[in-house]
C-alpha positions, 0 to 999 in steps of 0.5 A: 500500500502507498500513501495514495491508496491509504487516502482512498481507503480512509475516504471510503471508510469515513464516507461509507459511500464510494460515490461520496468518497470519489467526489471528496477525492475529486476522482471518478468512482471506477479508479477508486473501486479499483484501488480499494480492490487492490488493497483487499487483494494485497491484504488477502481480506475484505475491508468493506461489506457491500450491498445495494443499500449501504457500505460497512467496514468489516472488523479488518477494515476498522482495524486498518482505518485506525492504523491508516489514519495514524500512518497518514498523519505521521507521513504528512507530519514528516513531509511537512518537517522535511519541507520546513527543514529545507526552508531552514525552519526545522532541524538542530543548531549546535551552539557552544559558548564560554562561561561568561556568555550566559551572564549577558541578557542579549544572549538570553534574548537571542535564544528567546527570539529565535525559539519563538520564531522557529519553534521546531528548531532544536538548539543544542547548547554546549559550554566549551572553552574558546580554544576547543570551540575553534577546534570543534568548528574546524571538525564540524562538531558545532555550528556556532561558537560565542567566545572572546577570541585572542587576536591569534585566533582572530586571524584564522582565515577559515573562521568568520567572526561576528562581533556581538557584545562588548564589556569594559574590563575591570580590576577585581581586588580582595575586599580589604585590599588598599585598592578597594578604598576607591570607586574611581577608575584606576591607572594600570601603572598603579598596579606595577608591584601587585600580584595577579591572578591570571588565565592560563595562556593555553585556554585561548580565551583572550584574557591573558592577552588583554592583561599582557597588553594592558600592563605592557602599555603601562610599561611593565610585565605583570607578576602572575602569582597564580593562573586558572582555566576558568574566569569564575575560578580566577574570581574565587582566587581573588576572593581568597586573597591570592592576587588581583585580576583583570576581568570583563565587567559582566563578572560583577553580576556574580557578586562573589563575597570578599571581592571589590571591583574598580573601572580601569582608566585605559581606552583599550580596557575592553573585551568583545564577545563574538560569534564564530562560524566556519567560512562557507555557504551556510545551509538555510537553517544556519543562515536564519540563525545568523540573520536573527543575530544580525537583526537583534544587534543591528546598528549596535554592533561595531567591529572592534579594531583587532590587534595583530597577533604578531604585534602582541607577541613581539610586545610581550616578548620585549617586555619579558626580556626587559624584566629579565634584564632588570 
């Protein structure tokens, strides 16, 4: 039996009349009778009892009607889902994000808007470090990543980066620390002799590079007392009095006990969250997600000036040599 035969059978079973079923299906009666007879021959049983006055379902026909309705409904649903998938209105999007991304209200807004507009699209969310996101993109394990890429990763020609939201960077110090006595912006030069809690360079989240660049512009290399992989861990080590740290301002929303923050008086003290995707012609579903991202950001997005990776490396190397010479 095929889809057409099931539709013919359901029409006759519901109308209990070959003539009315034929009109409903907009076909002539003889081909309809031929198809019903073909179904009965295939199944080896009668589906209708017929006489001159009426048509009735046999017990086998009643059982087939129940299952035929279910099968046709499932097939129509599948057909509709496949068509919508072809239009980019159904399917799965694999989206990775770093730890600070859920702290941003625009991220929650993006998910709400997209889910409301495309309710049949499943968004598979994965918490993933920046470096791993670039690897996962290259291996087609995720479709998009939202991260804070260091300049070295920004130069990847196979990855497109869409600037999303930016944070000012702030100084986080333990409560009771002398630098916690003021809310005024602090110059990086004042931090020359301070111990820092930093982010491991191999994490590739950009924060190590930010710290080195800010300190380098102030003429010194930071004395890193301890390093951590997660920015929330860095904040916890600050609370424990291990050192001070430079982190995005969104971390003020964590309200970590025993931690005080101050703005940094430097124009370059900012960090960008970006969406990363492989450079390619996107299928309709992924293009719709990009369209919603651009729509929600609109004129608010302005691409940041990217610091060349080579320049950053040379600056950090020079500062390290100067520190050893002293």
